C-alpha positions in Angstrom: -25.7 45.6 -35.4 -27.3 48.0 -37.9 -29.6 45.3 -39.1 -30.8 44.6 -35.5 -31.2 48.3 -35.0 -33.5 48.5 -38.1 -35.6 45.5 -36.8 -36.0 47.2 -33.4 -37.0 50.5 -35.1 -39.7 48.7 -37.1 -41.0 46.8 -34.1 -41.2 50.1 -32.1 -42.9 51.8 -34.9 -45.5 48.9 -35.1 -46.0 49.1 -31.3 -46.6 52.9 -31.5 -49.1 52.5 -34.4 -51.0 49.7 -32.5 -51.1 51.9 -29.4 -52.5 54.8 -31.4 -55.2 52.5 -32.8 -56.2 51.2 -29.4 -56.3 54.7 -28.0 -58.5 55.9 -30.8 -61.0 53.2 -29.9 -61.4 54.6 -26.4 -61.0 58.3 -27.0 -63.7 58.7 -29.6 -63.8 61.7 -32.0 -66.9 63.8 -31.4 -67.2 64.3 -27.7 -64.2 65.5 -25.7 -61.8 63.0 -24.4 -62.9 63.4 -20.8 -66.6 62.8 -21.7 -65.8 59.9 -23.9 -63.7 58.3 -21.2 -66.4 58.8 -18.6 -69.0 57.2 -20.9 -66.7 54.3 -21.6 -66.1 53.7 -17.9 -69.8 54.0 -17.2 -70.5 51.4 -19.9 -67.8 49.1 -18.4 -69.5 49.4 -15.0 -72.8 47.9 -16.2 -73.0 44.8 -18.4 -76.3 46.0 -19.9 -74.5 48.9 -21.6 -71.4 47.3 -23.0 -73.0 46.7 -26.4 -73.2 50.4 -27.1 -70.1 51.3 -29.0 -68.7 54.3 -30.8 -69.2 57.9 -30.1 -72.0 58.5 -27.7 -73.2 61.6 -29.6 -72.1 61.3 -33.3 -73.6 60.4 -35.8 -76.6 59.7 -33.6 -76.6 59.6 -29.8 -77.0 56.4 -27.9 -80.7 56.0 -26.8 -79.8 56.8 -23.2 -77.6 59.9 -23.9 -78.8 63.4 -24.7 -76.2 65.6 -26.5 -76.1 69.3 -27.3 -73.7 71.1 -29.6 -71.1 73.6 -28.5 -68.3 75.6 -30.1 -65.9 72.7 -29.2 -68.2 69.9 -30.5 -70.9 67.8 -29.0 -71.4 67.7 -25.3 -73.3 65.2 -23.2 -76.0 67.0 -21.3 -78.3 64.2 -20.2 -78.2 60.5 -19.3 -81.4 58.5 -18.9 -80.8 55.0 -17.7 -84.2 54.4 -16.2 -85.5 50.9 -16.4 -82.2 49.4 -17.7 -82.0 46.7 -14.9 -78.7 48.1 -13.7 -77.3 46.6 -10.5 -74.6 47.7 -8.1 -73.2 51.0 -7.1 -73.7 54.2 -9.1 -70.5 54.8 -11.1 -68.6 57.8 -9.9 -67.7 58.5 -13.6 -71.1 60.2 -13.9 -69.4 63.1 -12.1 -66.9 63.5 -15.0 -69.7 64.6 -17.2 -69.3 68.2 -16.3 -72.1 69.5 -18.6 -74.7 67.1 -17.3 -78.0 68.7 -16.6 -80.1 65.6 -16.2 -79.3 62.1 -14.8 -82.3 59.8 -14.5 -81.6 56.3 -13.0 -84.9 55.3 -11.4 -86.2 51.7 -11.5 -82.9 49.9 -11.5 -81.3 48.1 -8.6 -78.6 50.5 -7.6 -77.1 50.1 -4.1 -74.6 51.8 -1.9 -73.9 55.4 -1.3 -74.5 58.2 -3.9 -71.1 59.3 -5.2 -69.9 62.6 -3.7 -69.3 63.9 -7.2 -73.0 63.7 -7.9 -74.0 65.2 -4.5 -71.7 68.2 -5.1 -72.5 68.6 -8.8 -72.5 72.3 -9.6 -75.2 74.2 -11.5 -78.9 73.5 -12.0 -79.5 70.0 -12.8 -82.0 67.1 -12.3 -81.0 63.9 -10.6 -83.8 61.4 -10.3 -83.0 58.1 -8.6 -86.4 57.1 -7.0 -88.5 55.0 -7.2 -87.0 51.6 -7.9 -83.6 51.8 -6.1 -84.5 50.7 -2.6 -80.9 50.1 -1.5 -79.5 53.3 -2.9 -77.9 55.4 -0.2 -77.3 52.4 2.2 -74.0 50.9 3.1 -75.2 47.3 2.8 -76.4 45.6 -0.3 -79.3 43.8 1.4 -81.5 44.5 4.3 -81.4 42.1 7.2 -83.6 41.1 10.1 -81.1 38.8 11.6 -81.1 40.7 15.0 -84.9 40.3 15.2 -84.6 36.6 14.6 -81.4 35.8 16.6 -82.3 37.9 19.7 -85.4 36.0 20.8 -83.7 32.7 20.0 -80.7 33.5 22.3 -83.1 34.9 24.9 -85.2 31.7 24.8 -82.1 29.5 25.1 -80.9 31.5 28.1 -84.3 31.2 29.8 -84.3 27.4 29.1 -80.8 27.0 30.5 -81.8 28.9 33.7 -84.9 26.8 34.2 -82.9 23.6 33.8 -80.2 24.9 36.2 -82.8 25.7 38.8 -84.5 22.3 38.5 -81.1 20.5 38.7 -80.1 22.6 41.8 -83.3 21.8 43.6 -83.0 18.1 42.8 -79.5 18.0 44.1 -80.5 19.8 47.3 -83.5 17.5 47.7 -81.2 14.4 47.4 -78.7 15.9 49.9 -81.6 16.5 52.3 -82.7 12.8 52.0 -79.1 11.6 52.4 -78.6 13.7 55.5 -81.9 12.5 57.0 -81.1 8.9 56.0 -77.6 9.0 57.5 -79.0 10.8 60.6 -81.6 8.0 61.0 -78.9 5.3 60.6 -76.9 7.0 63.4 -79.9 7.2 65.6 -80.6 3.5 65.0 -77.0 2.5 65.8 -77.0 4.4 69.0 -80.3 2.9 70.0 -79.0 -0.6 69.3 -75.9 0.1 71.3 -77.9 1.1 74.3 -79.8 -2.2 74.3 
């Protein structure tokens, strides 16, 4: 039993060390844990950014990140992702960068609503998203003119059905009239033959 206890202790210790190593890869020294996690989540949101690894500020900032120094260490004050060919919604993780004074994302292909955390961002800051994001702020990912196309088609089909219905109605009425006249003529001919 003691030997099994020792094996389990070693296994648990190894698992704890592995967890610490994995966590150190995601919570990078340099910027605070919240900023580092926000940048990691932003990078995971866009395939064009996943190649940027390590601390976003130390030893040198990523080309799309602007850092400043503070008493607590480096802080992220700006993000410039202009012309990075990014697609999809704007990551809400930008709102976790509380010291952000500049977010430039023009000339990508962002779509969907602007995250509330960016709309209600406190302090003086610059947020530039136009030009180049025509679907940003919309709920759909692609504009559609289907109503403009389908409406006239359905209208045209209805008019055609009505015209065909009117033609059929008059043809049936016309045949009924001829049948009635013909049967009336036959009856008149029978009565005239009977009288002879």
